[in-house]
N, C-alpha and C positions, 0 to 999 in steps of 0.2 A: 716265352712271353706270356702265356696264359697262366703260368704259375703264380706270379704276383697278384693277378686279379682274383684267383681262387683263394689265395691266402687272405686277401682283404675282405672277401665276401664272408668268410668264416668268422672274422673278428668284428664285423660291423654290427652296431647295436640295432635292435629291432625298431622299425618305424613306429612313431606314436609319441605321446607326451607322458613322461614319467609322473608318478605320484609326488615326487619331490618338487616338480615344477608347479603343480597345483597348490601344494602347501605354501611354497614361496610366494605365489601370486596372491593367495588369500591373506598371508601375513602383510604383504605390501599394501593391500587394500585396507586392511585393519589399521595400519599406521596412518594412512591418508585420512580415513574417517576420524580417527582420534585427533589428528592435527586440526581438522575442520571444527570439531566439537570444542577443542581447547581454545581455538581462536575466537569462536563465538562467545564462549564463556568469558574470556579476557576482555573482549569488546564490551560486553554487558557490564563488567566490573568497572571498566575505565569510564563509561558514560554514566555511571551511577544508576543503572537499571532502566534508564529511558531508552526507548527505541530510537532508531536512527531517524533524523529529520523531524523530531518533535520539538525542537528548540523554542519553547515558549508559545507555541501555537496549539490551541485546543478547540475542537468543535463543540459548541454549546448546544446547538440544536439544528434542526432542518426539517423541511417539508418537501414532498415530491409533488410537483405540479403536473407531471405526466410521466409516461414510461421512461423518458430520458432527460427530463428537465427537473431541476431542484433549486431550492433557495436554502442556503445554509448560513447560520449565524456562527462566526468564528471569532474566538478571543485571541488577540495577538497583543501580548503585553498588557497595557492598560486601555486598549481599544477593542471595541466590538466591530466587526465588519459583516455587513449583510452582502452575501455573494450569490450571484445567479450563475448556475452551471447548466450549460446545454452542450450537446455533442460538439466538440472541437473549439469550445470557447468558455472562458470563465471571466466574469465581470464583477467589479465591486459596485454594488447598487447604492450602498449607504454606509457611512461610518459614524460611530457615536462613542462617547466615553464608556468604559466598562461599567456595567451595572446600572446604566441610566434607565429610568422608568420610561415606559412607552408614553407618547403624547396622548392626551385625553381622547382626541378624535380617533386615533389609531387603536387605542385600547377598547373603545366602544365598538369599533369596526370588527375586532377579532371575534366578537360574539355573533355577528351577523353573517349570513351567507354572502359569498363573494359577489354574486350578481347584484344583490341589494346594495352592498357597499359601493360597487362600481357605479351604479345608477346615482347614488347620492353624491359621489365625487363629481360625476359629470354635470349634475345639476348645480353644484357649487361653483364650478368653473364656467357656467353659462353655456355648456355644450348640449344641454338637455332637451 
């Protein structure tokens, strides 16, 4: 009975991974990376070079109000949207036609410090 076990022990391969297995794994990894790169290239060609999700929406400008608060001017088609962004919330503050000039009182306020502009607005509304 011990004879078949001894014969199997002599012909059994040594434990471990062969060099051929490493080469096969590296080739498979190379094929996967090439497929991913090819798919990304094809997607870029099909969309005309635009990134995903940019369908006609463009950020025109923005200003940070604080470390996590921003006001952004976004162009969507023929409309400009003034958007307020705070953690967990995005709101449309104002909409206007694309390229519309700023109202005279707002254009004058841009050159003033915010506190001075706010005081002037409060006085206009009778809150002063």
